[in-house]
N, C-alpha and C positions, 0 to 999 in steps of 0.2 A: 601318853607321850612323855619321854624322859626330858630331864633338864637340858641334856645335850641337844636334843631335838629342838627344844624351844630356842636355845641360843642360835642354833643353825638357822631356824626360820627367821629369827630377828635379823641375823646377818643377811639373809637372802633378801628380806624386804628393804634393807638399806643399800643393797648393791646398786651401783650407778646405773647399770643396764636395766634393772627392774624399775628403778625410779623413772628412767627415761621412757621406757615403753608403756608404762602405766600412767604417764603424766596426762593432765587434762588437755594440754596443747601439743600438737605435733608440728613438724617443720612446715608441712603444707599450709596449715592454719596460720602459722607465723608469717610465712611468705605472702599469703593472701592479704593479711591485715596490713602488711608493710607496703603493699602495692598502691600507687597513686594513679588513678585513671587519667588519661589525657584530657585537657581542657580545650574547649572551643577557642579559636584564635582571639576572639574579641576580648576574652578575659585576661589576656596578657597586658591590656592597657591598665594604667594606674588609676584611671578614672573612667567612668562610663556614663552614658545618658540613654534616654529612650526616645525613639523616633516613631511617630504615628505612621501606621501603614493604612492609609485611607482606602486603598483599593480593595480591602477585605471588608465586606459588609454582611449584615445579618438581617433576617426577618425578625423584627422585634414583636414579641407577644404584648398586647395592650395591658394585660394583667401584670406582666413583669415590669413594664414601664411605670405602672401605677404604684407598685410596691417597692421599686428600686430606683427612684427618680435620680438619686445622686451618682449612681454608677452605671445606669442603663446606656448612657451614650459614650462610655469608654470605647477607645479604639484599640485595635491590635497594635501592640508596640514592640518594636525590635530593639534589642540591646545593641548599642553601638559604642565604640570607643571614642574617647575625647583625647586627642593628641596633646593639645595645649590648654588644659583646663584653667579657667580663671580662679582667682583666690576663693571666690564665693563657691564655685563648683567643687573645688578641691575640699573646702571646709565642710560642705554639705555631705559629700561622699564619705569623708573620713571622720565624721563626728561619732562620738560614743553613743551606742544605742542599747536598748533592752528588747530582745526579740524572743517571743515565746513560740515554741514548736509543739504540735500535738499530732499524734497518730489517731486516725479515726477509722473504724471498721476492721475487717480482717487483715492479717499480715500479708505483705507482698514483698518478694525479694528485691532488695535495693533501697528500702526505706531508710536504713542507717546511712547510706551514702548521700541521701538528700540532706540529712542533718549535717553530715561531714562537709558537704559543699557549702552549706549555709555558714557553718562554724568557721571553715577556713577563710572564706571571703570576708566574713565579719571581722575576725581578729586581724586579718591582713590590713583591712581598712583602718581599724583602730583596735589595738590590743585591750582597751578598756571596755569594749562592747561585751555585753553579757547575753549568752544564749541560754534560755531557760526551757527545760523539757517538762511539759505537763504529764503527770503520771496517770496511767490507766485510761488514756483517751480523754474525750471531752469532759468526763467527770472531774478530771484534774483541773480543768479550766473553771468549772462551776464551783468546785470546792477549794480552789487555790492550793492544790497539792502539786508540787513541782520539785525539780532538782536543778541546780546550776550545772550546766554541762561544761566539763573541763577537757583539755586536750587528752588527758589520760583516759577519760571515759569515752570520748569520741574515737580515739585511736584503737581502743579495745574492741570496737564494733565495725571498723571499716571493712567494707566489702563482704560483710557477713549477712546471712539471711535472718529472717524474723524481725520482730519489733521489740526485742528484749531490752534494748537500751532504756526505754521509758514505758514499755508496754502499750497496750491499746484497749479500746472499748467501743461500744456501739451506741452510746447515748447520743441523742441529738439535742443541740441547743436550739430548741424550736418553740419555746413558750416565753411569755413575758417574764416569768420568774427566773427561768434559766438564763435568759439574755441579761437580766438585771444582775444576776450573780456573776456572769462572765464579765460584764462591764466593771463591776466592783473589783474583781480580781485584776483586770488590766490596770485599773486606777491604783490599786494598792501596790502593784509591782512596778508601776511607772513604765508599762510596756509602750514601746513605739510601734510594734508590729506583732501580729499573730499569724502564724503559718499553720494551715490545716492541710495535712497530708491524708487524702482519702479518696473514696470513689465518687460516683455521681451524686449520691445523697449528701456526702460530706462537703463536696464543692458547692452544692446548692446551699447548704448551711453557711458556707464561707461567704457567699454573695449576700445573704441576709445579714450576717454579722458585719460585713463591710459597710452596709447601709446603716445599720444601727450604731456602729462605733465611729462613723466618719466624723461626726461633730466632736467626738472625744479625742480626735487626733490619733486614733489607733488604726494603722493600716492592716488590712486582712488580705492575705495571699493564699490561694489554693494550689495544690499539687495533685495531678491526676494519678490515682493508684487503683489498680484492680487487675488481678491475674486473668479475669475473664476477657480482657481486651475490649470491653464494650464502651470505653470512653475514647472516642475518636472525634475530632472536631474538623468540620468543613465550613466554609462560609457559604452564603446563599448561591454562589456560582459553582460550588463544588470544589473549590481549592482546598487542598489538605493543609491544615494548620497543625494538627496533632494526629499523627498516624496511629499511635498506640499508647496506651497507658503503661506505666512501668510495672514490672513483675510478670508480665505476660510471657515474655520470651523464656525466662527461667522456668516458670511453671510448665510451659509446653515442653521444654527440653527435659525436665525432670520426668514428666509423664511419658514422653517419647522413649526415654532411656529404659524405663521399666517395661513399657509395652513392647519395645524391641526385644527385650529379654524373653517376653512371652512368645513373640514370633519365633525366636530361636527354639524355645521349648516346644511349641506346637509342631514345628517341622521336624523335631527330633522324636517326640513321643507319639506323634501322629494319631492321637485319639481324642483330643479335646478341641472344642471351640472356646476360645477365651473371649468373654464379653467384658469390654473395658468401658466403664462409664467415667467420663471426665467432667470436671466442673464446667459450668456454662449454663446458667438458668434461662436467660432470655436471648443469648447469642451463642453461635457455634464456632467462634473464632478458635478456641482451643482445640476442638475436634478437627477443624480444618488444618491447623498447623501440625497437629500430631499425625494426621494422614500424610502430609508432605514429609514429615520427619521419618516415618516408619514404613509407609506403603502398606498399611494394614489391608487385609483382604476386602473388608467392607467398612465403610465409614458413613454414618448418617449425618446429614447437615440439615438441622431443623428448618432453616429458612427456605431450603429447597422443597421440603415437604409441604410447607404452608402455601407455596406458589404452584404446587402441582395441579395440573388439569388433566382429567381423564377424558380425552377426546372421544374414545370409543363409546363411553356411556352417554356423552352429549349427543353423538350421532344416533344412538339407539333411541334416546328420548325424543329427538327431533323427528325421527321417522314416525312416531306415534302422536306428533303434535304437542309434545309436552316439554317441560324444562326440568332437567335433573340438577338441582342445586347441590346435591351431594357429590357431583362430579368435580367440584372445585375444592382443592385442598386434599391432601392425603388422609385417608381414613386408617384407623388402627388395623383393620382387617387387610386392607390393600398393602400396608407397610409390611405386615407379616408375610404376605405373599412374595413381595420383592426380596426380602431376606431369605426366604426359603428357596427361591429360585437360585440365588448364589450358592447356597449350601448344597443343593442338589447337583448343580453343575460341577462343583468342585469334587463332590463324591464320585461323580461319573468318571473322573480321570484319576481315581484312587486317592483323592485328597479329602478324606472325611474328617477334616480338622481345619482350623483357621483362627483368625483374630478379627474381631469386630469392635469398632469404636463408636460410642454413642454419647452425645452431650447430655448432661443430667436433665436439662429442660426440654428434651425432645418431645415429650408428651404435650408441652404447651403449644407446639406447632401443629398438633393434630386437631382437626376440625371439631369433632364432638367433644374432645377433652377441653379445648379452649372455651366452648360454650358452657360446659359445666363449671369450669373454674370461675369464669366471669360471673355467672349467676350465683354460685355459692359464696364467692367473695362478697357480693352485694348483700345476700341474705344474712351472712354472719355480721357484716358491718352494720346493717340496719338493726339487727337484733341488739348488738352491743350498744348502739346509740339510744335505743328506746327502753332498755331494761337496766336494772341496777346490777344484775349479775351478768357477766359476759357469757356468750354462747357456749363456750367449752366448759364452763363451770355449771351452767344450767343443765346442759345435756352431756353427761360424761360418758354414757354408754352408747355404742353405735345404734342400738335399737331405738334409743330415745331420740337421737338425731334423725333417724329415718322416719320416725313417727311424726316429728315436727315437719319434715318435708312433705309427708303425706297429707298433713293438715293444710299446708300451703296449696297442694294440688287440689284438694277439695274446695278450698276458697276460690281457686281460679275457675272452677265449674259453676260456682254460685255468684261470682263477681266478675263480669266481663272486663272490667277495668284493671283487674289484677292479672298480669301476664308474666310475672317474674319466674314462676315455677308452676308448670301445668302438668296435666296428667301424662302427656307424652314424655316430658322430662323425667317424671317419676318412674315411668315404666322402663325407660332406657337405663336410668340409673340403677334400677333394681336388677338389671341383667348383668351389671358389672360384678366381677369377683369381689367377695366381701373385703379382702385385704385392700383392694383398690378403692372401694367405697370409703373405708377408714382413712386411706391416704388422702383422698380428695376432701374429706371433712376434718382433717387434722388442723390444729391451731396454726394460724398464719404467723409470720415472723414480725419483728418490731416495726417493719415498714409496711405491713399489710400484704407482703408477698407470699405466694404459695410456696412452701418449703420443699422444692423438688428434690433437693439433696437427701431428704428423709424418706422419699417415696421410692419403693423398689421398682424404679422405671424398667430395669432389665427384666424383672419378674413379670411385669405386665406384658411387655413385648414378647419375651421368650416363651411365656406361657402359650400365647397364640401361635408362635412359631412351632413349638413342639407339638401342639394339637394338629396343625396343618401338615407337619412332616409325618406324623403318624398316619394321617389320612393318605398322603402321597405314598407312604410305604405300603399301606394296605391295597392301594391301587396299582402297585408295582412300578411306580414312577420314580421312586427314590431308591437307587441302588449304588453300591460301591463298585466302581470299575476295576477289573482285574487285568493285569498285564498278560499278554498272550504267552510270554515266556514262562511266567509263573504257572499259568493254567496248564500248559503242555508238560512242564517238568513234574507238576504235582500228579497229573493224570498218569503219566508213564510210571512214576514211582509207585502209584497205587495199582499198577497192572491194568490200566484202562486205556483205550485208544482215544486220544484227544480229537482226532479227525471224525470219529464216529459220533461222539457226544457234543462236539462244538456247535454244529448247526441246530441241535436240539435245545441246547441251554441258552445260547446267546443270540440276541437280535441282530448283532453286527459282526458275526463271526467271520464273514468273508473279508471285510476290509477294516475292522476296528483295531486301533492300537491298544485301547483299553476295552476289554470285552464287557458288555452289559447284559445281564440276565434278562430274558424276555419279560415284558410287563405282566403277562398272564401267569408267570411263575411267582406266586406270592407266599407260598407255603409248601411244606413237604407234600401235602395232598395235591396241590396244583402242579407241583413238580412231577409227581407220579403220573397224573393225568396227561401232562404234555409229553412225557417220555413214552407212554403207551400210545398216544395219538401218532407219534413220530416213529413207532415201531422200534424204539430203543429199549423197551421194557415190556414184558408180558404180564398179563393179568395175574395177580397173586404173587409176583416176584417182588423182592425187596430192592430198593434203590442201592446201587453199589456205594459202599462207605466213602470212597474217594469223591464220588459225585455229590454226596451229601455234604462233604467237607467244602467242596467248591461252592455249593449253594450257600452254606452258612457264611462263607467269606464275603459273599455279595450282599449280605443283609447289613445295612448300616445301623450303628448304635450311636445315637446323638447324645454326646456327653458335653456338659459345659462347666466352665470355671468362671465365676463372676468376680470382678475387681472394681473398686472405686478409687479414682485418683482425684484428690482435692487438697486435703490438709498437708499431705507430704510435699506437694509442689509449692505450697505457700511458704513452707519453712526451709526450702532449699537455699543454699548459698547461691548468690546471683551469678549469672553468666557475665562474660566481659561486656556484652552489650548493655545489660541492665546496670552493671557497676558504672559504666561510663555515662550512660543515659542519666542515671539518678544523680551522679556527682555533678553533672552539668546542670541538672534541674536545680540543685541546691545553689549553685553559683548564680543561676538565673533569678532565683528567689531573692537573694541578697541584692542583686542589681535592681530589681523592681522596687524593693524597699528603699534602697539608697536614693533612687530617683523619684520617690514620693508616690508610687502607684498604690492603689487599693482596689479591691474588687476584681483583681486579675488572677488568672490561672497561669502559673509558670509552665512553659512548654518549649519544645524544640521542633522547629520546622525543618523539613527535609530529613526527618528521622529515617525515612525509608531508603535514603540514599547513603553515599559514602560519608564517613565521618567529617571530612574536610568541607562538606557542604552544609553541615548542621548550622542552624541559625536559632539562637536563644530568643524567645519572644514572650510577651505577655498577652494572653487572650482574655478579653472581657467576659466574665462569667454571666452577667445579667442577660445579655442577648442570646445566650445559649439556652435559656430557660423557657419552658412552655407548659401549658396546662395539661395534666395527665391524671387519669383516675387512680387514686391510691386510697385504699381502705374505704372505697365507695364514694370518695369525694374528689373533686377536681383540685389538684394541687400543683403549684409551680415546681418543676423539677428539670434537671438536665436530661435530655433524651438519650437513651442508650443506643449505641450503634450496633447494628446487626451485620451479618455477612451479606455483602452485596453480590447478588448472583451474576452481575455483569463484570465483576472484578476479574483481573487476570489470574489471581490465585485460585478462585473457585473454578474458573473455566479450565485451568490446567488440571486440577483434581478431577473434574468431571470427565475430561478427555482421557485421563489415565486410569479411570475407574475400572475399565475392562481389563487393562493390563495388570493392575494390582490384584484383581480378583484371581487371576492366574488359573482360570478354569481350563487348563490345557496341560498336556503332558509336559514334564520338565519341571525345573525348580521354580519356587516362588520368587516374587520380586521384592522381598523384604529389604529394607534399608536400615543400616546401623548408624544411628546418630552419634554414638560415642558419648563418653562421660562429659559432664560440665567441667570446663577448665577455664580459669581466668587468664592464665599467662600464655597458653599455647597459641601461637600466631595462626595456626591452622584451624582454630575454632571459628565457628560461624560468627560473623560480625553483626548480624541482625536476623530477625525472624524471616523464615523463607517466604511467608505470606507477604511481608513488606517488600522483600526483594523482588518478588514477582509483580506485585502491584505497581512498583516503581517503573517497571517496563511498560505498563499500560497507561501511564499518566504523563502529563507534560513535564518537561525539565524544569528545574528550579530557576527562579528569576535571578538575573544578575544584579 
């Protein structure tokens, strides 16, 4: 390169247009950061208070009452405005505070706006208030690692996705030592309040910290976060207090946009089935919302599978005086049959392609898999508790793990009191594919959960599907339907009479819009035999090439493309709904702090309805907790919410399932959700599942 070229390149790199188009920030980003979401009307007041809502009651777990005596009797509290505050009320609301904020667990779109809401409300009440962001999650609280959040920092992250402002982590403050360190950090920084933004485990942690720090005068407030949508709060009468955790809508829209693109690709290329696994380990909310957003051809809802009852098998068993317990709950084999039925029906009308959505935890809803997971979780937890080396260090190879299970099976034969792992369990487990055995025996996550996102769920299910499709193809039941027009044009072009060969080749030639090859024609050999039987071919003659071409067109080739949607949705910039929801959550957090609350979860009631009906509230965390088995032990946790099969959203999807399968001539029913946009007034103002569920619930109270 000459000196002149170097000078030219240097000039090019300094050109204003080059600088502009290669800049880190584009105008859309700038506009997004400068946008301020609307606030609930109550926040227009210069002073706020909290009013108990005694009509909302909870079933209190005795263990929760024993361990959380100071916060267990908290009431649901509504944020209300004070029109003429007393001097004392105004002083309390406007005093300078030190508020610590921490992200806990995986990112969820909207988290930055929670902090923005807290910051805006805090400095509005008193410019001297400090908001401290603990770095890298709960470790920052334990290790006293933080940054003072300024307007410049907060403004730089408004309405943006991720948790990049202060980062996040998965450490739990769940031991005496960790709690002691957290207490010392709060004392050293002079904190008045600590805000924990996280999922069910993190809010459980918030409840215990609220109890531990109450005597130190440190308020603890939780904020519900998870893209899985499995934090939903109802009182014991079923009244909805928190319809959805933040981040869910954005993740669902992000997934739906990408899956919609696959719907477009599938109906263009017409040769692939796209298998789309979406996040959702113990609940199928994301899969349900994605189904509503995209109208994918097939969508599995785990909760429906677990509630499935095979009445035909029950009747057969009753006829012989027996009870078939395996008729309750969907089996893997039956599930593969259901999927194959949809695939075969679409192929019959010329659609040997499609899009299927499955939640990552779908296997957890399958009977035999549930049993294995529960037993293996207990076996691994028991081993870890009894030995110096953890299970996965002691047995690193699959064969070593299988041998340990075989020893347990032998023990069950020698000791009647040992029933955890018997010979039948061992035999059934041995029948599973090796890769799935490895998956079921892989190391559990930090909470003792089975890591479904790391298991090739799609491979397990689609392996069975492909095996059964191959059998159906060999039986002549899986065929690609050909249009009558295509058949007739092809035959005439090849110099053959379509009317002569039609009744010979097709089972529905007289009245079929899509012609289906006869079931008995499964190969060129059986094609020859059928043509001879129908006097369309003589012994020793070759099948006309055009007839062979028609036959080959009817043979389906099942090709799949597998996709996983999880981390991309977590990092997406939030929708208008999540931006607005989280900003108001932040304002609610400060209101709870200013009014002296602790052990409460900030929430918005009527979230499933129009924005002007939203009501900021605080929900007591203690009463939400109950005993659940974790790592083989009973532990107090917040119950995860699963898809309710009687909900309006599920019933709508169930009713439209046949329509969306589109196993009929004509176009598919795919829906295009469009890109995520914060400022477009035509954008959806809430998740479709919430909008539908609102239609099936009672109106908000006046």
